[in-house]
N, C-alpha and C positions, 0 to 999 in steps of 0.2 A: 317719529309720529306714531302714537299708540294706534293699534289696529282698531280699537273701539270707536275712534273718531270716524272711520271711513269704511269699515268692514262689518256690516251687521252680522248677527249670529248665524242666520240662515246661510249667508254667503260663505262664512268660514266653514260651515258644515259641508257645503256643496263642493267647494273648490277641490279638495283632494279626491273626491269620489267621481267627478265628472270625467268621461273619457275624451273630452274635447276642451279646448282653450276657453277659460272663463270669460275672456273678452267678448265672446259672442253673446253671453248672457247680458253683459254690460251693454252691448250694442242693442239688444232687445229692449232693455229698460229705457235707453236713450230714444229708441224709436217710439215707444209708447208715450214718453214725455213730450217728444217732438210733435206727435199727433195732437196731444192735448194743448200744446202751446198755441194752436191756431184759433182758440176761442176769440181773442180780440184782434185777429189779423184784419188788415184793411179789406181783404176780399170778403170776409164775413160781415164787417160793418157795412160794406157796400150794399148788401141785401136789405139792410134796415134803413138806408137813407131815404128812400121814397116814402115808405109808410110813416116814419117818424117825423119827417119834415111836413108831410101832409097833415098830421095830427096837431103838431105844435107850431107850425109856421116858421120854423128855423130856416136860415139860409144855408146853402151848401158850404159856404165859408165857415159858418159857425160850427157845423157838425164836424167838418174836417179839422177844425182847430183842436178838437179833443185829441186827435192822433198826434198833432204837433206838440201840444202841451205834455202829453205822456212821453214823447220823445225827449223833450227838454229835461224832464225829470230824470229819465234814464241816463241822459248825458251827464248829469250831476253825480249819480250814484255809481256809474260803471267803474270809474277808477278806484272806488272804495271796495266794490265787490270783487274785482279781479284778484287782489292779494289774498282775500278770504278764500277764494277758489283754490289758489295755490297751496294754502295751508291746510284747509279743512276738506277740500274735495267737493264734488258736484252734488252729492246726495243731499246735504243740508239745503243747498241753494235750490235744487230742483223740486224737492218736496214742498218747500215754502212757496215757490213760484206756482206750482200746480194748485195748492190750496187757495192761494190768494186770487188766482185767475178764475177758478171755478166759482168761488163764492161771489166775487165782484160781478162776473157776467150774469149769474143768476139774479143778483140784486138789481141789475139794469132793467129787469121786468117791472120794477116798482117806480121807474122814472116818472116824475111829474113836472120837472122843470129842467132847463138847460144846466143850471148849477149842479143838480143831482147827477145828471148825465155826465158832466165833466168830471165830477168827483170820482165816480165809479169807473168810467171808461179810462180815464187817465191813469188810475191805479192799475187797472188790468193791462193797459198798454205799456206802462213802465215795466211790468213783469215780462211782457212779451219781448221788449226790446233789449233788456239788459240781463236779468238773472237767467232767463231761458237760453239766450244766445251764448252766454259765457259757460253756463253749466253743461249744456248739451255737447258742445264741441270741446270743452275742457276735459270732459270725461273720455270722449273718443280719442283725443290727441294724447292722453296719458296711456291709453291701452294699445294704440296702434301707431306704428311708424312706417314700416315698409308697406303695410296694408291700409294706410291712412286714407288714401283717396277712395278706396273701395268702401271702407267703413263709413266715411262721410257721405258717399253717394247713397248708401242704404238709409242712413239717418235722414238725409234730405228727402229721400223718397217717401219716408214715413210722414214727414212734415207736409209734403205735397198731398199725401193721402188725406191728411187733416183738412187741407185747403179745398180738396174736392168734396169731402164728406160734410164738413160743418156748414157751408152755405146751403147745401141741399137739405141737411137736417133742419136748419133754421127755417128754410122756405116751406118744408113739409109741415113743420109744427105751426107756422103762421097760417098756412092754408087750412089746416085742420081746425085750428083754434078760432079762425075767423068766424065760422058759423056760430060759435058760442060767445062771440065778442072778445075772444082772447087776442086775436090779431098778432102784432109783432111781439107782444109781451110773452106769448108762448114760445116764440123763437128764441128769446134770450134764456128762458128757463131750460130749453132743450140743449142749447149750447153749453151752458154752465154745468149741467148734469153730466153731459158727455165728457167734459174736461175732467171732472172729478172721478168718474167711473174708470176712465181709461188710464189716467196718468199717475195716480198717487201710490197705490199699493205696491206694484212691482218696484218702483224706484225706492220706496222706503225699505223694502225687505231685502233687495238684492244688489243695489248699486254699491260699488267699491271704488274708492278714490283713485288708486293706481295699482298696477299688477304687483309691484314690489311689496305692497302691504299684505299680500297673501302668498308671498313666496314665488311669484311668477315674474316674467319679463315681458316687455311689449311684444306683441304679435305671436307669442308662443309660450309653451312651457319650457323651463330651463334645459330639459333633456332633449328637446326637439331640435332638429336641424332645418325644419321647414320654416319659411317666412322669416329668415334672419333679419333683424331690424337694421336699417341703414344707420350710418354714423350721423349723429344729430349735432346741429349747432347748439351752443349754449350761451344765449344772450341774456343779460340782465335788462331790466326796463331802461335804465340810464344808457346802456350801450346801444340798445335798439333805437332810441331816440336820436342818436348821433349818426345814423345811417340814412343814406338816400333811399334805400329800399323801404324803410318805414314810411317815409313821407310820400313816396310814389304810390305805394299801396293805399295810403290814406287819401291821396288825391283821387285815385280811381274810385274809392269808396264814396267820397263826397260827390262825385259826378253821377254815379249810377243809382244811388239809393233815393234821390228825389224822383227819379224816373220810376223805380220800382213802386214806391209808395204812392206817388201822384197818380199814376195810371191805374194801379190796382184799386184804389179807393173809389175813384170816379168812373170806373169802367161800366158798372151796371147802369147808373143814371145816364151816362153818355149813350149807351146802346138803346135805352128806352127812348131817349130823345131822337135817336136815329130811326125809330119806328118799330123796334123789337118789343115784344111783350115782356113783362117781368120774369115769367118762367123761362123764356128764351134767353134773357140776359143771364139768369142763374145758370143755364146750361152752358153758355159761353164761358162763364167764370169757372165752372167745373172743368171744361175742356182745356182752358189755358192752364189750370192747375195740373191736369193730367199730363199735358205736354211738359210742364216743369218736372214732373216725375220721370218722364221719359228721358229728358236731358240729364237729370241727376243719376239715373241708373246707367246711362251710357258713359258718363264720365268715369264711373267706377270700373269700367272695362278697359279704359285706355291705359297704355303702358305708362308706368311711373316715370320713365326716363324722359317723357315729353315735357318741355317746360310749361309750368302752370300758367305763365303769363300769356301764352298763346290761347289757352282756353278762356282766360279772362277777356281777351280781345274778341273772340268769337261771341261770347256771351253779350258783350256790349253792342256788337253788331246786330244781334238778334233783337235786343231791346229797342234799338233805334228803328229797325225795320218794322217791328210790331207797332211802335208808337205812331210812325207815319202812316202805316196801313190802317189803323183804327179811324183815321180822319175821314176816310171815304167809304166806310162800311154802309151798306144799305140792306143787307139780308143776313140771315142766320149763317149761311155758308161763308160769306165774306168776313163776318165777325169772327167765326171760328178760325179762319185762316190767319187773320191778323192777331187775334188773341193767342192762338197756338204758337205763332212765332215769338210773340212777347213772352209766353210761358217758357219757351226753350231758354231764353235769356235769363229769366228768373231762376230757373233750375241751375243754370251755369254759375251765376254769381253766388247763390246760396250754398252751393257745394264747394266751389273752388276757393272762395275767399278764406274760409277757416283753414283749409288745407294750406293755402299760401302762407298765412301767418305762422302756422306751426312749422312748416318746412323751412321758412326763412329764418326763424328765430328760436326754434326748439320748444320743448314742453316744460322745461324747468321753471320758467317765469311766464308761461303762456298767459295765465290769467291777468297778471299785471300789465303785460304788453298789450294784449287784446282789449283789456279794459280801457286803456287810453285811446286806442283806435276806435273802440265802440262808441265813445262819446261823440266822435266826429260822425260816425255812421248814423246814430240816432238823431243827431242834429240835422243831418242831410235828409233823413226820412221825414223829419218834422217839417222841412221846407216844402217838400213835394206836394202833399195834400192841400196845404194852404195856398200855395202858388196856383195849383190847378183850379181850386175852388174860386179863388179871387179872379182869375182870368175868365172863368166861366160866368161869374156874376157880372163882370164888367162888359163882356162881349155878347153874352147870351148863348154861346156855344162853347164846346170844349176844344175847338180847332186850334186856337192860339196856344193853349196849354200843351197840347200834344206836339205842336211844332217845337216849342221851347224844350220840352223834355226829350224829344228825339235828338235835338242838337246836343244836349248834354251827354247823351249816350255816345254820340260820335266823338266828342272830346275825350271821353273815357277810353275809347279804343287806342288813342295815342298814348295815354298814361300807362296802359297795360303793357305796351311793347317796351317801354323803358324800365319797367319794374323788375329788375334782375335781383337774384339773391344777394344778400350782404356777404362780405368776404372776411370779416374779422370778428369771429365769435369770441366771447369772453372765456378764458381758460377755466 
């Protein structure tokens, strides 16, 4: 693999001169891209549901459908992007994803019809669900093995920071622009501009495909004795598909991600219907995102010898408890408690699942294997918002949807306990 494919000039200049492992620079690039990723996150879209439906008269099911359609598109492209990630690295994929996301979210400010909204948001959501997910964790898993959980926790923490900041940035821009007639359109401009400013330049200039491309090894410089990488499994995609581990992790994914997407998207309108103000609802969303960050950081401090499936179990437990708790909220304090518990679960699954896939099957074909599983993940994410919106339109409240999603999280707890590492890696 020619270094020019994955090691930009500035990176090749810096590697021999830095007194520390270049993987930490890669981690910084991943963190900034992860922050930028959250432009079309469901928590951000949640801020726009009330003002956009008020202006256009769309149903909650209709606006949630854009999340689902974007997920369906991502499910189609993920298996194709995964092998490209293995061959060319994350720099190409992440740079393209940041540009596409920033421009499309800014263009959402020009929305005049549901068709235009679907075209732009589905494209942004496709990037969120597939290229970003594969690129971020593909880069990390190439550079870290023994320190993989810690690196993933920091990367997820940065993404949670985006989930905290971008809804607040959008709400601030909407409030400020409203006096001039800008309203929600100013919010989308602010979101897209933030994505472009934060995410593109560091990734373009500094991200390197894997440590071997610049004469290093995972976790360390070759001459260092610290952080020696653990022995890795080496599965091809075909071999991974023949293991029960692949399908159990996939089952867990299919069960938890409708919960993640369904609750996150409809959280703000549910809280407003329970009597909270739009600003209070945005505060709860920021708090649940902050608790996701707390969970992500805490996971990075756990001993690596602890089985990752136990962490997945606890994450599903928190999702279930948070979903059921949101049913009975009636005050800002109660909403923060339920939303915070749900956020702990979100931080757990977002941090631990990429680690589990890499730990179970290795980094050699991570993109190809994760690309297959990601199709199931984004399909599951597509189901959650539509299911939640449809049940709300049918019943008039979000109670039924929260009950259904809470039960799915309970079932995921059982799947997690059975998802043990595969035993027969390909030589």
